[in-house]
All heavy atoms as TSV, in Angstrom:
chain	resi	resn	atom	element	x	y	z
A	1	MET	N	N	-103.900	78.729	-4.026
A	1	MET	CA	C	-103.143	79.698	-4.775
A	1	MET	C	C	-103.805	79.879	-6.145
A	1	MET	O	O	-104.128	78.925	-6.825
A	1	MET	CB	C	-101.705	79.216	-4.961
A	1	MET	CG	C	-100.939	80.128	-5.882
A	1	MET	SD	S	-99.391	79.462	-6.539
A	1	MET	CE	C	-98.508	79.016	-5.108
A	2	LEU	N	N	-104.000	81.113	-6.526
A	2	LEU	CA	C	-104.554	81.398	-7.845
A	2	LEU	C	C	-103.461	81.280	-8.890
A	2	LEU	O	O	-102.298	81.539	-8.632
A	2	LEU	CB	C	-105.169	82.793	-7.879
A	2	LEU	CG	C	-106.434	82.948	-7.044
A	2	LEU	CD1	C	-106.910	84.383	-7.078
A	2	LEU	CD2	C	-107.526	82.038	-7.560
A	3	ARG	N	N	-103.866	80.872	-10.077
A	3	ARG	CA	C	-102.917	80.645	-11.155
A	3	ARG	C	C	-103.362	81.361	-12.413
A	3	ARG	O	O	-104.505	81.719	-12.564
A	3	ARG	CB	C	-102.831	79.145	-11.445
A	3	ARG	CG	C	-102.421	78.358	-10.224
A	3	ARG	CD	C	-102.350	76.874	-10.491
A	3	ARG	NE	N	-101.282	76.447	-11.361
A	3	ARG	CZ	C	-100.005	76.378	-11.037
A	3	ARG	NH1	N	-99.620	76.744	-9.842
A	3	ARG	NH2	N	-99.103	75.954	-11.898
A	4	TRP	N	N	-102.436	81.520	-13.341
A	4	TRP	CA	C	-102.727	81.999	-14.689
A	4	TRP	C	C	-102.947	80.774	-15.558
A	4	TRP	O	O	-102.197	79.803	-15.480
A	4	TRP	CB	C	-101.560	82.830	-15.216
A	4	TRP	CG	C	-101.448	84.136	-14.517
A	4	TRP	CD1	C	-100.684	84.412	-13.408
A	4	TRP	CD2	C	-102.134	85.332	-14.841
A	4	TRP	NE1	N	-100.863	85.717	-13.038
A	4	TRP	CE2	C	-101.747	86.309	-13.910
A	4	TRP	CE3	C	-103.045	85.677	-15.830
A	4	TRP	CZ2	C	-102.232	87.600	-13.935
A	4	TRP	CZ3	C	-103.529	86.969	-15.863
A	4	TRP	CH2	C	-103.124	87.914	-14.925
A	5	VAL	N	N	-103.983	80.820	-16.383
A	5	VAL	CA	C	-104.327	79.680	-17.231
A	5	VAL	C	C	-104.646	80.169	-18.636
A	5	VAL	O	O	-105.432	81.100	-18.806
A	5	VAL	CB	C	-105.542	78.909	-16.667
A	5	VAL	CG1	C	-105.903	77.746	-17.577
A	5	VAL	CG2	C	-105.269	78.423	-15.257
A	6	ALA	N	N	-104.039	79.544	-19.629
A	6	ALA	CA	C	-104.355	79.819	-21.031
A	6	ALA	C	C	-105.250	78.694	-21.532
A	6	ALA	O	O	-104.930	77.515	-21.364
A	6	ALA	CB	C	-103.084	79.874	-21.868
A	7	MET	N	N	-106.371	79.073	-22.133
A	7	MET	CA	C	-107.323	78.109	-22.675
A	7	MET	C	C	-107.435	78.304	-24.183
A	7	MET	O	O	-107.428	79.431	-24.657
A	7	MET	CB	C	-108.703	78.298	-22.038
A	7	MET	CG	C	-108.739	78.191	-20.525
A	7	MET	SD	S	-108.555	76.514	-19.937
A	7	MET	CE	C	-110.080	75.802	-20.483
A	8	PHE	N	N	-107.532	77.208	-24.915
A	8	PHE	CA	C	-107.687	77.241	-26.365
A	8	PHE	C	C	-109.016	76.598	-26.730
A	8	PHE	O	O	-109.392	75.571	-26.177
A	8	PHE	CB	C	-106.587	76.428	-27.049
A	8	PHE	CG	C	-105.325	77.184	-27.249
A	8	PHE	CD1	C	-104.402	77.311	-26.232
A	8	PHE	CD2	C	-105.040	77.766	-28.466
A	8	PHE	CE1	C	-103.222	77.996	-26.410
A	8	PHE	CE2	C	-103.857	78.464	-28.658
A	8	PHE	CZ	C	-102.959	78.576	-27.629
A	9	TYR	N	N	-109.709	77.207	-27.683
A	9	TYR	CA	C	-110.910	76.613	-28.248
A	9	TYR	C	C	-110.642	76.363	-29.720
A	9	TYR	O	O	-110.302	77.278	-30.465
A	9	TYR	CB	C	-112.116	77.544	-28.103
A	9	TYR	CG	C	-113.381	76.949	-28.689
A	9	TYR	CD1	C	-114.103	76.002	-27.972
A	9	TYR	CD2	C	-113.811	77.304	-29.953
A	9	TYR	CE1	C	-115.243	75.438	-28.508
A	9	TYR	CE2	C	-114.957	76.745	-30.499
A	9	TYR	CZ	C	-115.666	75.820	-29.773
A	9	TYR	OH	O	-116.791	75.252	-30.306
A	10	ARG	N	N	-110.783	75.112	-30.132
A	10	ARG	CA	C	-110.600	74.757	-31.539
A	10	ARG	C	C	-111.954	74.346	-32.093
A	10	ARG	O	O	-112.534	73.363	-31.649
A	10	ARG	CB	C	-109.585	73.644	-31.684
A	10	ARG	CG	C	-108.198	74.119	-31.226
A	10	ARG	CD	C	-107.170	73.073	-31.342
A	10	ARG	NE	N	-106.777	72.941	-32.737
A	10	ARG	CZ	C	-105.834	72.110	-33.141
A	10	ARG	NH1	N	-105.207	71.360	-32.270
A	10	ARG	NH2	N	-105.533	72.035	-34.419
A	11	PRO	N	N	-112.467	75.123	-33.036
A	11	PRO	CA	C	-113.784	74.827	-33.593
A	11	PRO	C	C	-113.909	73.400	-34.140
A	11	PRO	O	O	-114.962	72.778	-34.002
A	11	PRO	CB	C	-113.934	75.853	-34.722
A	11	PRO	CG	C	-113.027	76.969	-34.349
A	11	PRO	CD	C	-111.878	76.321	-33.636
A	12	ALA	N	N	-112.853	72.879	-34.726
A	12	ALA	CA	C	-112.904	71.528	-35.287
A	12	ALA	C	C	-113.190	70.485	-34.202
A	12	ALA	O	O	-113.887	69.505	-34.438
A	12	ALA	CB	C	-111.608	71.201	-36.008
A	13	ALA	N	N	-112.659	70.700	-33.003
A	13	ALA	CA	C	-112.870	69.769	-31.901
A	13	ALA	C	C	-114.124	70.121	-31.098
A	13	ALA	O	O	-114.701	69.272	-30.431
A	13	ALA	CB	C	-111.661	69.766	-30.975
A	14	GLY	N	N	-114.518	71.396	-31.132
A	14	GLY	CA	C	-115.716	71.837	-30.417
A	14	GLY	C	C	-115.573	71.874	-28.911
A	14	GLY	O	O	-116.553	71.732	-28.186
A	15	SER	N	N	-114.339	72.079	-28.422
A	15	SER	CA	C	-114.158	72.111	-26.971
A	15	SER	C	C	-112.990	73.003	-26.568
A	15	SER	O	O	-112.115	73.296	-27.366
A	15	SER	CB	C	-113.918	70.694	-26.440
A	15	SER	OG	O	-112.725	70.169	-26.966
A	16	TRP	N	N	-113.011	73.440	-25.299
A	16	TRP	CA	C	-111.924	74.212	-24.713
A	16	TRP	C	C	-110.938	73.243	-24.085
A	16	TRP	O	O	-111.329	72.230	-23.514
A	16	TRP	CB	C	-112.454	75.141	-23.621
A	16	TRP	CG	C	-113.178	76.320	-24.148
A	16	TRP	CD1	C	-114.512	76.415	-24.375
A	16	TRP	CD2	C	-112.617	77.580	-24.513
A	16	TRP	NE1	N	-114.828	77.661	-24.860
A	16	TRP	CE2	C	-113.683	78.396	-24.959
A	16	TRP	CE3	C	-111.330	78.094	-24.524
A	16	TRP	CZ2	C	-113.476	79.701	-25.385
A	16	TRP	CZ3	C	-111.132	79.385	-24.953
A	16	TRP	CH2	C	-112.197	80.183	-25.378
A	17	ARG	N	N	-109.657	73.578	-24.162
A	17	ARG	CA	C	-108.609	72.782	-23.529
A	17	ARG	C	C	-107.625	73.706	-22.844
A	17	ARG	O	O	-107.330	74.781	-23.341
A	17	ARG	CB	C	-107.869	71.959	-24.568
A	17	ARG	CG	C	-108.820	70.990	-25.276
A	17	ARG	CD	C	-108.096	69.977	-25.992
A	17	ARG	NE	N	-107.382	69.152	-25.017
A	17	ARG	CZ	C	-106.979	67.938	-25.262
A	17	ARG	NH1	N	-107.220	67.407	-26.422
A	17	ARG	NH2	N	-106.326	67.249	-24.366
A	18	THR	N	N	-107.096	73.253	-21.723
A	18	THR	CA	C	-106.055	73.999	-21.024
A	18	THR	C	C	-104.761	73.843	-21.804
A	18	THR	O	O	-104.343	72.735	-22.123
A	18	THR	CB	C	-105.867	73.469	-19.596
A	18	THR	OG1	O	-107.107	73.584	-18.903
A	18	THR	CG2	C	-104.786	74.233	-18.862
A	19	ALA	N	N	-104.148	74.976	-22.124
A	19	ALA	CA	C	-102.906	74.953	-22.892
A	19	ALA	C	C	-101.686	75.138	-22.002
A	19	ALA	O	O	-100.637	74.556	-22.248
A	19	ALA	CB	C	-102.932	76.045	-23.957
A	20	ALA	N	N	-101.806	75.964	-20.971
A	20	ALA	CA	C	-100.685	76.234	-20.072
A	20	ALA	C	C	-101.228	76.811	-18.774
A	20	ALA	O	O	-102.269	77.458	-18.770
A	20	ALA	CB	C	-99.716	77.220	-20.702
A	21	GLN	N	N	-100.508	76.578	-17.696
A	21	GLN	CA	C	-100.880	77.183	-16.419
A	21	GLN	C	C	-99.642	77.347	-15.545
A	21	GLN	O	O	-98.714	76.563	-15.623
A	21	GLN	CB	C	-101.963	76.384	-15.709
A	21	GLN	CG	C	-101.603	74.958	-15.369
A	21	GLN	CD	C	-102.738	74.265	-14.652
A	21	GLN	OE1	O	-103.336	74.822	-13.743
A	21	GLN	NE2	N	-103.044	73.056	-15.056
A	22	SER	N	N	-99.657	78.410	-14.762
A	22	SER	CA	C	-98.525	78.711	-13.899
A	22	SER	C	C	-98.962	79.713	-12.838
A	22	SER	O	O	-99.959	80.416	-13.011
A	22	SER	CB	C	-97.378	79.311	-14.715
A	22	SER	OG	O	-96.322	79.729	-13.871
A	23	ALA	N	N	-98.206	79.802	-11.782
A	23	ALA	CA	C	-98.459	80.813	-10.756
A	23	ALA	C	C	-98.019	82.193	-11.242
A	23	ALA	O	O	-98.402	83.205	-10.674
A	23	ALA	CB	C	-97.721	80.454	-9.477
A	24	HIS	N	N	-97.250	82.231	-12.325
A	24	HIS	CA	C	-96.740	83.481	-12.874
A	24	HIS	C	C	-97.292	83.700	-14.280
A	24	HIS	O	O	-97.452	82.750	-15.055
A	24	HIS	CB	C	-95.221	83.483	-12.896
A	24	HIS	CG	C	-94.641	83.236	-11.544
A	24	HIS	ND1	N	-94.577	84.209	-10.583
A	24	HIS	CD2	C	-94.148	82.117	-10.991
A	24	HIS	CE1	C	-94.045	83.704	-9.485
A	24	HIS	NE2	N	-93.776	82.429	-9.704
A	25	ARG	N	N	-97.554	84.934	-14.626
A	25	ARG	CA	C	-98.184	85.266	-15.902
A	25	ARG	C	C	-97.252	85.089	-17.110
A	25	ARG	O	O	-97.662	84.609	-18.163
A	25	ARG	CB	C	-98.691	86.704	-15.841
A	25	ARG	CG	C	-99.477	87.102	-17.043
A	25	ARG	CD	C	-100.010	88.499	-16.894
A	25	ARG	NE	N	-100.855	88.813	-18.039
A	25	ARG	CZ	C	-101.033	90.007	-18.509
A	25	ARG	NH1	N	-100.470	91.033	-17.930
A	25	ARG	NH2	N	-101.814	90.201	-19.542
A	26	SER	N	N	-95.994	85.492	-16.991
A	26	SER	CA	C	-95.103	85.510	-18.153
A	26	SER	C	C	-94.893	84.136	-18.806
A	26	SER	O	O	-94.907	84.052	-20.039
A	26	SER	CB	C	-93.773	86.179	-17.826
A	26	SER	OG	O	-93.138	85.541	-16.760
A	27	PRO	N	N	-94.728	83.035	-18.064
A	27	PRO	CA	C	-94.580	81.746	-18.745
A	27	PRO	C	C	-95.846	81.341	-19.509
A	27	PRO	O	O	-95.768	80.718	-20.563
A	27	PRO	CB	C	-94.289	80.747	-17.633
A	27	PRO	CG	C	-93.967	81.526	-16.436
A	27	PRO	CD	C	-94.522	82.904	-16.628
A	28	VAL	N	N	-97.003	81.716	-18.991
A	28	VAL	CA	C	-98.263	81.388	-19.658
A	28	VAL	C	C	-98.393	82.202	-20.943
A	28	VAL	O	O	-98.803	81.682	-21.980
A	28	VAL	CB	C	-99.470	81.602	-18.724
A	28	VAL	CG1	C	-100.784	81.393	-19.462
A	28	VAL	CG2	C	-99.379	80.672	-17.531
A	29	LEU	N	N	-98.020	83.474	-20.901
A	29	LEU	CA	C	-98.065	84.300	-22.108
A	29	LEU	C	C	-97.103	83.773	-23.171
A	29	LEU	O	O	-97.423	83.747	-24.362
A	29	LEU	CB	C	-97.749	85.754	-21.784
A	29	LEU	CG	C	-98.805	86.504	-20.996
A	29	LEU	CD1	C	-98.311	87.906	-20.663
A	29	LEU	CD2	C	-100.113	86.562	-21.760
A	30	TYR	N	N	-95.929	83.335	-22.764
A	30	TYR	CA	C	-94.961	82.771	-23.709
A	30	TYR	C	C	-95.538	81.512	-24.359
A	30	TYR	O	O	-95.506	81.352	-25.582
A	30	TYR	CB	C	-93.645	82.452	-22.994
A	30	TYR	CG	C	-92.635	81.823	-23.913
A	30	TYR	CD1	C	-91.898	82.613	-24.783
A	30	TYR	CD2	C	-92.453	80.453	-23.943
A	30	TYR	CE1	C	-90.977	82.042	-25.651
A	30	TYR	CE2	C	-91.543	79.871	-24.806
A	30	TYR	CZ	C	-90.808	80.667	-25.657
A	30	TYR	OH	O	-89.915	80.098	-26.521
A	31	ALA	N	N	-96.058	80.609	-23.536
A	31	ALA	CA	C	-96.642	79.370	-24.058
A	31	ALA	C	C	-97.816	79.668	-24.974
A	31	ALA	O	O	-97.997	79.021	-26.006
A	31	ALA	CB	C	-97.076	78.471	-22.904
A	32	LEU	N	N	-98.602	80.662	-24.620
A	32	LEU	CA	C	-99.747	81.061	-25.434
A	32	LEU	C	C	-99.305	81.477	-26.836
A	32	LEU	O	O	-99.875	81.036	-27.836
A	32	LEU	CB	C	-100.459	82.224	-24.738
A	32	LEU	CG	C	-101.798	82.650	-25.238
A	32	LEU	CD1	C	-102.849	81.630	-24.845
A	32	LEU	CD2	C	-102.149	83.990	-24.659
A	33	GLY	N	N	-98.278	82.278	-26.925
A	33	GLY	CA	C	-97.761	82.712	-28.221
A	33	GLY	C	C	-97.220	81.565	-29.040
A	33	GLY	O	O	-97.513	81.440	-30.234
A	34	GLU	N	N	-96.437	80.699	-28.410
A	34	GLU	CA	C	-95.854	79.562	-29.120
A	34	GLU	C	C	-96.923	78.588	-29.612
A	34	GLU	O	O	-96.873	78.105	-30.738
A	34	GLU	CB	C	-94.844	78.834	-28.221
A	34	GLU	CG	C	-93.600	79.637	-27.924
A	34	GLU	CD	C	-92.815	79.987	-29.177
A	34	GLU	OE1	O	-92.577	79.093	-30.012
A	34	GLU	OE2	O	-92.455	81.167	-29.337
A	35	MET	N	N	-97.895	78.311	-28.774
A	35	MET	CA	C	-98.935	77.363	-29.150
A	35	MET	C	C	-99.861	77.938	-30.226
A	35	MET	O	O	-100.312	77.215	-31.107
A	35	MET	CB	C	-99.710	76.928	-27.918
A	35	MET	CG	C	-98.829	76.154	-26.955
A	35	MET	SD	S	-99.658	75.663	-25.471
A	35	MET	CE	C	-100.320	74.102	-26.010
A	36	THR	N	N	-100.098	79.241	-30.177
A	36	THR	CA	C	-100.924	79.876	-31.206
A	36	THR	C	C	-100.240	79.758	-32.558
A	36	THR	O	O	-100.876	79.422	-33.563
A	36	THR	CB	C	-101.192	81.344	-30.857
A	36	THR	OG1	O	-101.905	81.397	-29.611
A	36	THR	CG2	C	-102.019	82.031	-31.925
A	37	ARG	N	N	-98.935	80.006	-32.595
A	37	ARG	CA	C	-98.187	79.864	-33.858
A	37	ARG	C	C	-98.241	78.430	-34.370
A	37	ARG	O	O	-98.406	78.181	-35.560
A	37	ARG	CB	C	-96.743	80.309	-33.676
A	37	ARG	CG	C	-96.579	81.813	-33.736
A	37	ARG	CD	C	-95.120	82.202	-33.776
A	37	ARG	NE	N	-94.478	82.194	-32.476
A	37	ARG	CZ	C	-94.640	83.130	-31.548
A	37	ARG	NH1	N	-95.442	84.138	-31.769
A	37	ARG	NH2	N	-94.011	83.060	-30.398
A	38	ALA	N	N	-98.102	77.469	-33.478
A	38	ALA	CA	C	-98.113	76.059	-33.881
A	38	ALA	C	C	-99.468	75.643	-34.435
A	38	ALA	O	O	-99.547	74.907	-35.419
A	38	ALA	CB	C	-97.736	75.169	-32.700
A	39	VAL	N	N	-100.532	76.111	-33.841
A	39	VAL	CA	C	-101.877	75.742	-34.291
A	39	VAL	C	C	-102.215	76.424	-35.610
A	39	VAL	O	O	-102.807	75.823	-36.503
A	39	VAL	CB	C	-102.939	76.093	-33.211
A	39	VAL	CG1	C	-104.338	75.966	-33.761
A	39	VAL	CG2	C	-102.764	75.192	-31.998
A	40	ARG	N	N	-101.806	77.676	-35.748
A	40	ARG	CA	C	-102.134	78.423	-36.962
A	40	ARG	C	C	-101.253	78.051	-38.152
A	40	ARG	O	O	-101.615	78.302	-39.295
A	40	ARG	CB	C	-102.040	79.915	-36.706
A	40	ARG	CG	C	-103.174	80.411	-35.849
A	40	ARG	CD	C	-103.156	81.898	-35.740
A	40	ARG	NE	N	-104.308	82.376	-35.003
A	40	ARG	CZ	C	-104.391	83.556	-34.460
A	40	ARG	NH1	N	-103.388	84.405	-34.578
A	40	ARG	NH2	N	-105.473	83.925	-33.804
A	41	ALA	N	N	-100.092	77.462	-37.920
A	41	ALA	CA	C	-99.174	77.129	-39.013
A	41	ALA	C	C	-99.832	76.272	-40.098
A	41	ALA	O	O	-99.674	76.553	-41.278
A	41	ALA	CB	C	-97.927	76.444	-38.473
A	42	PRO	N	N	-100.574	75.226	-39.725
A	42	PRO	CA	C	-101.220	74.438	-40.773
A	42	PRO	C	C	-102.541	75.049	-41.258
A	42	PRO	O	O	-103.242	74.464	-42.056
A	42	PRO	CB	C	-101.454	73.079	-40.117
A	42	PRO	CG	C	-101.538	73.361	-38.667
A	42	PRO	CD	C	-100.654	74.556	-38.430
A	43	GLY	N	N	-102.891	76.232	-40.744
A	43	GLY	CA	C	-104.096	76.915	-41.189
A	43	GLY	C	C	-105.307	76.717	-40.301
A	43	GLY	O	O	-106.397	77.155	-40.640
A	44	ASP	N	N	-105.149	76.062	-39.157
A	44	ASP	CA	C	-106.267	75.878	-38.230
A	44	ASP	C	C	-106.635	77.198	-37.560
A	44	ASP	O	O	-105.779	78.061	-37.370
A	44	ASP	CB	C	-105.919	74.861	-37.150
A	44	ASP	CG	C	-105.814	73.447	-37.669
A	44	ASP	OD1	O	-106.241	73.204	-38.809
A	44	ASP	OD2	O	-105.309	72.591	-36.922
A	45	GLU	N	N	-107.898	77.330	-37.189
A	45	GLU	CA	C	-108.341	78.499	-36.440
A	45	GLU	C	C	-108.356	78.153	-34.964
A	45	GLU	O	O	-108.579	77.008	-34.578
A	45	GLU	CB	C	-109.736	78.924	-36.884
A	45	GLU	CG	C	-109.750	79.530	-38.268
A	45	GLU	CD	C	-111.074	80.178	-38.584
A	45	GLU	OE1	O	-111.737	80.659	-37.655
A	45	GLU	OE2	O	-111.414	80.192	-39.762
A	46	VAL	N	N	-108.136	79.176	-34.142
A	46	VAL	CA	C	-108.114	78.961	-32.703
A	46	VAL	C	C	-108.609	80.219	-31.992
A	46	VAL	O	O	-108.400	81.329	-32.458
A	46	VAL	CB	C	-106.681	78.593	-32.219
A	46	VAL	CG1	C	-105.718	79.716	-32.456
A	46	VAL	CG2	C	-106.668	78.183	-30.773
A	47	THR	N	N	-109.309	80.015	-30.885
A	47	THR	CA	C	-109.720	81.109	-30.008
A	47	THR	C	C	-108.993	80.912	-28.696
A	47	THR	O	O	-108.912	79.796	-28.188
A	47	THR	CB	C	-111.248	81.083	-29.777
A	47	THR	OG1	O	-111.896	81.207	-31.038
A	47	THR	CG2	C	-111.685	82.211	-28.861
A	48	VAL	N	N	-108.459	81.987	-28.142
A	48	VAL	CA	C	-107.645	81.912	-26.935
A	48	VAL	C	C	-108.281	82.727	-25.821
A	48	VAL	O	O	-108.817	83.800	-26.063
A	48	VAL	CB	C	-106.233	82.474	-27.223
A	48	VAL	CG1	C	-105.372	82.443	-25.989
A	48	VAL	CG2	C	-105.580	81.715	-28.350
A	49	ALA	N	N	-108.213	82.213	-24.596
A	49	ALA	CA	C	-108.668	82.948	-23.416
A	49	ALA	C	C	-107.586	82.836	-22.342
A	49	ALA	O	O	-107.085	81.745	-22.083
A	49	ALA	CB	C	-109.982	82.390	-22.886
A	50	LEU	N	N	-107.225	83.957	-21.763
A	50	LEU	CA	C	-106.244	83.971	-20.675
A	50	LEU	C	C	-106.983	84.320	-19.391
A	50	LEU	O	O	-107.608	85.377	-19.296
A	50	LEU	CB	C	-105.146	85.004	-20.944
A	50	LEU	CG	C	-104.105	85.178	-19.846
A	50	LEU	CD1	C	-103.306	83.886	-19.661
A	50	LEU	CD2	C	-103.176	86.334	-20.174
A	51	TRP	N	N	-106.949	83.426	-18.434
A	51	TRP	CA	C	-107.591	83.626	-17.147
A	51	TRP	C	C	-106.526	83.837	-16.083
A	51	TRP	O	O	-105.470	83.216	-16.130
A	51	TRP	CB	C	-108.424	82.402	-16.774
A	51	TRP	CG	C	-109.651	82.267	-17.594
A	51	TRP	CD1	C	-109.741	81.681	-18.819
A	51	TRP	CD2	C	-110.952	82.735	-17.275
A	51	TRP	NE1	N	-111.027	81.755	-19.282
A	51	TRP	CE2	C	-111.798	82.393	-18.351
A	51	TRP	CE3	C	-111.497	83.411	-16.190
A	51	TRP	CZ2	C	-113.150	82.704	-18.356
A	51	TRP	CZ3	C	-112.845	83.709	-16.195
A	51	TRP	CH2	C	-113.650	83.365	-17.275
A	52	GLY	N	N	-106.820	84.705	-15.119
A	52	GLY	CA	C	-105.870	84.955	-14.055
A	52	GLY	C	C	-106.525	85.595	-12.849
A	52	GLY	O	O	-107.715	85.914	-12.862
A	53	PRO	N	N	-105.737	85.798	-11.805
A	53	PRO	CA	C	-106.274	86.347	-10.569
A	53	PRO	C	C	-106.461	87.863	-10.629
A	53	PRO	O	O	-105.679	88.566	-11.262
A	53	PRO	CB	C	-105.202	85.983	-9.539
A	53	PRO	CG	C	-103.941	85.879	-10.336
A	53	PRO	CD	C	-104.340	85.409	-11.692
A	54	LYS	N	N	-107.536	88.325	-10.021
A	54	LYS	CA	C	-107.773	89.759	-9.848
A	54	LYS	C	C	-108.645	89.927	-8.617
A	54	LYS	O	O	-109.748	89.394	-8.565
A	54	LYS	CB	C	-108.468	90.352	-11.071
A	54	LYS	CG	C	-108.714	91.848	-10.946
A	54	LYS	CD	C	-109.351	92.404	-12.194
A	54	LYS	CE	C	-109.561	93.892	-12.058
A	54	LYS	NZ	N	-110.221	94.426	-13.259
A	55	ASP	N	N	-108.125	90.636	-7.636
A	55	ASP	CA	C	-108.854	90.864	-6.389
A	55	ASP	C	C	-109.322	89.570	-5.737
A	55	ASP	O	O	-110.432	89.471	-5.234
A	55	ASP	CB	C	-110.048	91.801	-6.632
A	55	ASP	CG	C	-109.635	93.150	-7.163
A	55	ASP	OD1	O	-108.545	93.625	-6.772
A	55	ASP	OD2	O	-110.384	93.734	-7.974
A	56	GLY	N	N	-108.487	88.523	-5.828
A	56	GLY	CA	C	-108.796	87.251	-5.177
A	56	GLY	C	C	-109.773	86.362	-5.921
A	56	GLY	O	O	-110.229	85.362	-5.389
A	57	ALA	N	N	-110.115	86.704	-7.156
A	57	ALA	CA	C	-111.039	85.886	-7.942
A	57	ALA	C	C	-110.490	85.720	-9.354
A	57	ALA	O	O	-109.508	86.345	-9.731
A	57	ALA	CB	C	-112.411	86.561	-7.989
A	58	TRP	N	N	-111.128	84.884	-10.148
A	58	TRP	CA	C	-110.739	84.662	-11.537
A	58	TRP	C	C	-111.300	85.755	-12.431
A	58	TRP	O	O	-112.411	86.224	-12.220
A	58	TRP	CB	C	-111.290	83.329	-12.037
A	58	TRP	CG	C	-110.535	82.149	-11.533
A	58	TRP	CD1	C	-110.910	81.353	-10.495
A	58	TRP	CD2	C	-109.326	81.616	-12.024
A	58	TRP	NE1	N	-109.978	80.366	-10.326
A	58	TRP	CE2	C	-108.996	80.510	-11.251
A	58	TRP	CE3	C	-108.481	81.993	-13.060
A	58	TRP	CZ2	C	-107.850	79.746	-11.481
A	58	TRP	CZ3	C	-107.345	81.233	-13.285
A	58	TRP	CH2	C	-107.035	80.128	-12.498
A	59	HIS	N	N	-110.535	86.156	-13.431
A	59	HIS	CA	C	-111.061	87.037	-14.462
A	59	HIS	C	C	-110.396	86.696	-15.799
A	59	HIS	O	O	-109.342	86.074	-15.830
A	59	HIS	CB	C	-110.855	88.522	-14.101
A	59	HIS	CG	C	-109.476	89.050	-14.373
A	59	HIS	ND1	N	-108.404	88.757	-13.557
A	59	HIS	CD2	C	-108.996	89.815	-15.365
A	59	HIS	CE1	C	-107.329	89.355	-14.050
A	59	HIS	NE2	N	-107.649	89.987	-15.138
A	60	ARG	N	N	-111.063	87.037	-16.870
A	60	ARG	CA	C	-110.538	86.738	-18.203
A	60	ARG	C	C	-109.968	87.988	-18.810
A	60	ARG	O	O	-110.459	89.074	-18.651
A	60	ARG	CB	C	-111.660	86.208	-19.086
A	60	ARG	CG	C	-111.204	85.838	-20.462
A	60	ARG	CD	C	-112.211	85.067	-21.216
A	60	ARG	NE	N	-113.395	85.891	-21.445
A	60	ARG	CZ	C	-114.251	85.680	-22.404
A	60	ARG	NH1	N	-114.089	84.671	-23.200
A	60	ARG	NH2	N	-115.281	86.446	-22.559
């Protein structure tokens, strides 16, 4: 089963991490918004990528 996955890149750590994943897009989008606010609150920078299914394959 393909899933929706939110990935975060934090320059300070120098790596990508999975932030949320689900078979449905809306819970991942909600988590993405909440986690972005939490990371940015202390002034940290973050890059976000949302991956999901399209035509039976992954796309960003």
